[in-house]
N, C-alpha and C positions, 0 to 999 in steps of 0.2 A: 504493500500500500504506500502510495506517495505521501510524504509528510508535507503538510501545508506550512508555509513560512510567511514572511512579511508581505504586506500589500497584496494579499490574495494570489500570490504567485505560488510556485511549488519548488521543492528542492531540485527536481529535474530541470525545470525551466531556468532556475538561477544558475545551476551548473552549466547549462547550455550557453547562457549569456557570457559567462566568464571565458569560455573557449571559442567564442564566435570569431570566425575568420574575418579579419578587418578588410579583406579584399572583396568581401561579399556585401550585398546591399541589404538594407533593412527597410521594409515597407510599412509605414504607420497608418495607411489609409487604403483599405481594400475590402471589397464586398465579396467575400469568399465562402460565406456560410450558406448551406443549401436551404431553399424554400423558406426564407425568412424575410427577404425584401425583394429588391429588383436585381439581385445577383443571380447566381446559379439556381436553377429550379430543382435539381435533384442532387443526391450525393455524388452520382457519377459525374455530373457537370462540375460540382465543386472540386472533386479530385482532379479532373482535367485542368481546371483553372490553377490549382495548386501545382500541378506538374509544369504548367506554363510559367508560374512564378519561379520555380526552381530553374527552369531553362533560361530564365532571365537573370540568373545569378543571385536570386533573392533567397536568403536562408531563414529569415525571421519576418513574420508579418503580423500586424495587428488587424484582426477582423473587426470591421467598423460598419455593421449594418445600420441603416437609418433608424434614428430614434426621434420621437416627437414629430411635429408636422403631420403628414398624412399617416404616420405610423404611431400616433399617440396612444392608441389602445392596444398595442402589441410591442414585441421586441423589448421587453423589460430586462433588467440586468441579469436576473436569475436564469431566464430563458437563454440569453446569449452565452452565459458561462457554460450552461449545459451543452449547447450546440458546439462550442469551442472544444470542450472535452471529448465529445463524440468524434468531431473531425480530426482531432489529434490522434485518437485511437485508430481511426481509419488510415491516417497517414503512416503511422507506425506499421500497421498491418500490410500496407502497400509499399513499404520501403521507400516512401517519398520523403526526402531529406528537407523537411520544412517544419518549423515550429510556429504554431498559431497562438496568439494571445487575444484576450477579450478587450473590446473597446466599443465605441459607438460613433456614428456620424450624426451629431446631435443638432437638430434644427433649433435655431435661436427661439427662445421662449422665456417669458418672464418668470416661469416656475422652475427654471433649471437648478438654482441653488437649493430650493426646497426638495426637488426630486433627487438631487445628489445625496442629501442628508437621509432621505428615505430609501436609498439604495435602489432606485427605480431606473436610473440612467447610469452610464458607465464613463469613467475616465479612461484614457488610453493605457493599454496594458494593465488595466484595473489597478493602477498604481497610486491614484489619488492626487497626482501632481499636475497633469495636463488633460484638458478636455478639447476634443475636436468639435468646433462650432461651424455649422453650415448656415449661411445666410439665405433668405428667400431670394431667388435668382433675379428678379426684375424690380424689386422694391428696396430702397435704401432704408436701413434701420440703424440708428446710432446706438451701438452696443456698449458705449463707455460705462453707463451705470451698471450693466451686467458684469463687465470686466472688473469693476471696483468691488462689487459684491462677491464675485468669485475669489478675488485676491484676499478678501477678508477670511475666506475659508482655506487659504493656502493653495488655491488652484489657479493655474495659468491657462489661457486660451490659445489654441492654435486655430487660425482661421483657414478653413479649407478652400482651396482654389479661388482666391479673390480675383484672379485674372479672368475668370469665366463669369464674373458678376457684371451685368451690363452697366450699372452706375459706377462701380469702382474701377472698371476698365477705362472709363472715360475721365474719372476724377480720382486717381489713386491718392491724392493728397488728403482725401477724407479719412484715410486710415492712419494718418500721422499720430493723432491723439490716442488711438488704440495701441499703437506700438509703444507709446510712452507709458501705457498702463500694463506693460509686460506681456502684451499679445505677440504672437509670432505668426508668420505667414507661411503657408504650405502651397506650393504650386504643383500642378499635375504634369507628369512626364509627357502625356499626350499634348498638353498645351505648348510645351517647349518645342515639340516636333510639328506643330501645326494641325493636330487632329481636331481641334475645336474651333478652327477658323483663324483668320488673320488677326482679328482684334485681340483674341485671347493670347495668341502667340506673341504678338508685339508687346502686350502688357506683361506677360511672363518674363520676357527678356529684359524689359526696362526695369522691372522690379529686381531681377537678378543683378543687372548692371549697377543698380543703386545700392546693392548690399542689403536689401530689405527682406530677402527670402532666407528663411532659416532651414526649411525642409522641402524636399521633393518627394512625392509619393505617386503610386500608380493609379489609385482610384479605380482599379480594375473591377469589372463586373462579369466578364466572360472572355472567351478567346476569339471573339469576332470583332465588333466595333470598339470594345473597351478592354483590350488585352493588355498585359503588362508590357511596358516599354522603358523600363528603368535603364537597361544597358545602353540603348541607343541615345537616350537623353543624357546620360552620364558622359558618353563620348562627345556629344555635341557641346555640352557645357565645358568639358575639358579642353576642347579645341579653341574655345573663345576666351575662357577665363583661367585655364589651367586646371590640372587634376586636383590640386588641394581644394579649390573652390567646389568642384563636383563632389569630392569625398565628404566635405562638410555637410552638404545638404542631403546626400543620399546614403551615407554610412554613419558618420560621426554623430551628428545631431539626432538622427533617428535612433541610434543606439542609446544616446543619453535619455531619450524619451522612454525607451524600454526599461532602463535602469533607474528612472526617477531622478536623474541628474539634471543640472542646469544646462539649458541650451546655450550654445555660444553664438553670438551675433556675427554675421559676416562683416558687419561694419566695424567690428573691433578686432578683426584678425588681419594678418598680413597675407591672406591666401591669394589675393590678386589686387591689382589696381586696374579699375575698369571705368569706362565712361561711355558716352554714346557711340564712340567709334568701335566698341567691342560688340555692339548689337549687330546681328547679321544684317548685311547690307540690303537684302531683299525685304526686310521688314521696315 
């Protein structure tokens, strides 16, 4: 029987993190649990997606099914933890070299702090330090009061795919005060590569070039239109900003999220010096 340890992790998972190959990627945002949201419909589909993650050189992933929003009446924390345990067992049985941890892609809601206290929604890796926040895609909501309330509980927000938000893509300066409240930005691999259109791609690169992006994730749902593309995005970022910058957002900071450690800002590192000239010329 696996012994439970701090932050709802397990001895097995903790040992895994200590020996994680630092040349492999960590994905903090992925919809890989079967029949729970708009990710894989069946366990077979989920295992296929997990094989795709491994083929993309990802060794650890946080399962982040949607919570709140149109999933308000389902996908509670206990259900997600159970689904993660089942998927990990299937991965072991299938000799698929991937470790999955529990989390959520949480739609912004005024009840979030209350629901965290009630153990209804999840922080990333179930660690209590970071929560992945999803904004409604076409409406701007100032989340500064929520960020302040979360901070009072010792929780920092990671804003998922701001480059794909219609208002923020046009007015990224609106996020400045969120960043001053210890929020972090996570861009999607597919956005970096142009999968979500020119505006999202241009915004992703400008945020990267400004040192505002702390994390990159796949946000994978399947092996068709939403497949893992971490390796290609890593290589593209490396070609423009250098490998150290790519490692920071795809390996080092994601690993800090898994371990409950402080995220390092790209603005305070010497990983690269970049400006508008480093943004791909076709953008």
